[in-house]
VOGU-3710 file (C-alpha; in Angstrom, 3 decimals, decimal comma):
1> menfateqaa> 26,161/49,687/-23,939  29,466/48,137/-22,697  27,748/46,792/-19,559  24,912/45,349/-21,621  27,403/43,590/-23,923  29,194/42,111/-20,904  25,950/40,914/-19,328  24,860/39,392/-22,648  28,218/37,541/-22,918  27,793/36,221/-19,350
11> sdlskagifl> 24,253/35,061/-20,264  25,533/33,241/-23,358  28,262/31,518/-21,305  25,738/30,457/-18,628  23,576/28,787/-21,306  26,666/26,780/-22,256  27,136/25,741/-18,623  29,897/28,260/-17,805  29,180/30,612/-14,917  31,004/33,817/-14,017
21> nhdvngmgqe> 30,957/35,620/-10,677  28,495/38,477/-11,009  30,502/41,446/-12,181  29,057/43,370/-15,158  32,355/45,267/-15,579  34,132/42,023/-16,417  36,496/42,237/-13,483  35,188/39,181/-11,670  37,053/35,863/-11,694  35,602/32,840/-13,477
31> rmgtsvmaav> 35,053/29,660/-11,461  37,995/27,324/-11,429  37,812/23,580/-11,363  39,714/20,524/-10,310  39,135/17,030/-9,001  41,416/15,396/-6,407  40,885/12,545/-4,021  42,836/10,161/-1,773  41,954/7,071/0,275  43,604/4,957/2,922
41> ynggivfgad> 43,481/1,230/2,194  44,756/-1,836/4,067  48,453/-1,177/3,703  48,880/2,299/2,255  47,336/5,362/0,620  46,329/6,082/-2,969  46,331/9,720/-4,162  44,617/10,757/-7,395  44,220/13,960/-9,426  43,076/15,206/-12,775
51> trttmgvyia> 45,554/17,121/-14,901  43,590/20,163/-16,100  44,512/23,670/-14,998  42,037/26,415/-15,938  42,123/30,167/-16,122  38,389/30,711/-16,117  37,041/29,293/-19,343  40,576/28,916/-20,764  42,411/25,631/-20,277  45,901/26,695/-19,355
61> srisdkiecl> 47,357/23,199/-19,116  46,142/19,679/-19,807  49,063/17,904/-18,132  49,618/19,697/-14,828  50,743/17,741/-11,755  48,654/18,474/-8,654  50,434/15,872/-6,478  53,231/17,625/-4,598  56,014/15,884/-2,644  56,465/17,394/0,808
71> hekifclrtg> 58,929/14,840/2,158  60,133/11,285/1,443  56,817/9,610/2,299  54,520/12,651/2,657  52,583/14,209/-0,194  49,751/16,698/-0,757  47,059/17,319/-3,344  46,451/20,963/-4,275  43,150/22,701/-5,027  42,447/26,344/-5,652
81> vsahtqalar> 44,597/28,998/-7,248  47,674/27,139/-8,580  50,116/29,977/-7,865  48,922/30,156/-4,233  49,000/26,428/-3,554  52,342/25,870/-5,304  53,966/28,598/-3,263  52,499/27,231/0,045  53,565/23,661/-0,848  57,190/24,892/-1,314
91> yiryylsqha> 57,069/26,604/2,093  55,743/23,430/3,713  58,453/21,328/1,995  61,165/23,749/3,197  60,005/23,895/6,815  59,453/20,145/6,919  62,952/19,430/5,599  64,475/21,734/8,179  62,424/20,043/10,898  63,546/16,599/9,784
101> lnegklplvl> 67,224/17,674/9,785  66,911/19,119/13,293  65,162/16,017/14,650  67,373/13,585/12,751  64,425/11,404/11,724  61,417/11,193/9,421  58,825/13,844/10,109  55,251/12,980/11,118  52,420/13,325/8,601  50,584/15,355/11,252
111> taarlaqell> 53,477/17,832/11,355  53,075/18,470/7,607  49,358/18,796/7,954  49,736/21,285/10,855  52,165/23,345/8,736  49,589/23,461/5,953  46,885/24,426/8,490  49,019/27,163/9,987  50,036/28,711/6,645  46,415/28,623/5,352
121> yqnkayiegs> 45,136/30,232/8,563  47,802/32,950/8,713  47,080/33,879/5,070  43,341/33,263/4,941  42,749/36,775/3,656  45,006/36,281/0,685  45,141/32,571/-0,178  42,542/30,762/-2,225  43,435/27,084/-1,835  43,185/23,889/0,131
131> fivggwdpvn> 45,244/20,709/0,615  44,856/17,049/1,125  47,965/16,015/3,080  48,794/12,334/3,602  51,498/9,748/3,764  53,263/7,328/6,066  55,470/7,853/9,154  57,028/5,286/11,512  55,018/6,495/14,523  51,421/6,578/13,288
141> gcqlyeaamg> 51,566/4,729/10,012  49,338/5,847/7,088  47,233/9,001/7,682  45,235/11,437/5,646  44,224/15,016/6,448  42,103/17,687/4,793  43,519/21,184/5,306  40,744/23,454/4,092  40,896/27,099/3,072  40,828/29,165/6,269
151> gtlvnqpial> 42,658/26,656/8,416  40,286/23,783/9,255  42,116/20,459/9,673  40,328/17,108/9,616  41,783/13,577/9,889  39,778/10,981/7,950  40,334/7,797/5,869  39,161/9,363/2,622  39,332/12,932/1,354  38,128/14,623/-1,814
161> mgsgstyiyg> 38,224/18,270/-2,937  37,676/20,498/-5,911  34,669/21,348/-8,006  34,444/17,836/-9,411  34,135/16,311/-5,904  30,565/17,578/-5,581  29,432/15,062/-8,207  30,833/11,932/-6,548  30,007/11,991/-2,869  27,297/9,365/-3,445
171> yvdanyrpdm> 29,747/7,127/-5,318  32,313/7,511/-2,491  29,809/6,794/0,265  28,557/3,692/-1,474  31,866/2,210/-2,530  34,652/3,096/-0,123  35,810/0,342/2,271  38,804/0,689/4,670  39,732/-2,966/4,136  40,357/-2,639/0,402
181> nqqeckdfik> 43,604/-3,921/-1,018  45,849/-1,782/-3,219  44,318/-2,710/-6,553  40,800/-2,217/-5,245  41,710/1,225/-3,933  43,388/2,193/-7,179  40,274/1,148/-9,150  38,096/3,060/-6,668  40,125/6,264/-7,130  40,313/5,864/-10,921
191> kglalamard> 36,580/5,518/-11,336  35,818/8,315/-8,898  38,005/10,758/-10,790  36,584/9,582/-14,130  33,029/10,212/-12,896  34,018/13,667/-11,582  35,747/14,619/-14,787  32,835/13,459/-16,925  30,460/15,899/-15,182  32,613/18,818/-14,127
201> ggsggcerll> 33,628/21,228/-16,854  36,565/22,532/-14,851  38,172/19,090/-14,450  39,702/17,097/-17,235  42,819/15,872/-18,966  44,184/12,539/-17,674  44,660/11,043/-14,222  47,809/10,920/-12,080  47,970/8,387/-9,259  50,479/8,052/-6,400
211> ivtpdsvtre> 50,640/5,004/-4,154  52,428/5,326/-0,794  53,231/2,273/1,368  55,731/1,850/4,265  58,250/0,468/1,732  57,658/2,363/-1,533  56,313/5,322/-3,409  54,927/4,630/-6,923  53,512/7,018/-9,489  51,104/5,961/-12,242
221> yvaqeefpys> 49,475/7,682/-15,180  46,046/6,874/-16,597  45,279/8,071/-20,139  41,782/9,008/-21,191  41,481/5,824/-23,271  41,949/3,814/-20,084  39,268/5,605/-18,004  36,818/3,151/-16,405  33,957/5,575/-17,159  33,262/8,257/-19,830
231> lr> 30,271/10,113/-21,151  31,614/9,806/-24,718
//
């Protein structure tokens, strides 16, 4: 009777668009959601993330910050289990600061990305999470890397992750240009996140943006009323 009730509850949730991992005893984890993306433009990088943190079907936070500072001009976007990715980001920040002190100069973005890759690979049996690592260094300029769960590392001019990202690959392919200026890139990120959040039940809240240039780091906040797209 208990198993039937659990299966009936899962069926009711699926009709509402909420899907659980198949576990009739109720011990499975619900799908988590997020939407993060970043893009290199002509002069810098724009990072963007939604602000919703979920515990299955429960919204644990509507104002979380998924943009982590790893060093002065190096940042990462977190996806996956928040506790896992927050802990790994702190390890990366610690190791990167020690490396910078030993070398006496700003660390490379690639060094931060390699640290993320190594920690993800070494803990692939325990960690559920991925990173987008990017920023600026005086040797290679602006760079962006995807450090996926399991340890894959890819360098590319645009990166997107999270459950909401699956809805916007067409938008990204059709609209991204490497020669965009800062405002064009910000508008591109804002609309991409708004589109993802409109369709993905696990993403939501507001938008946080971070703009990194060789000379500055700027944070911005986009309220729901300012979204360039909404289903409402």
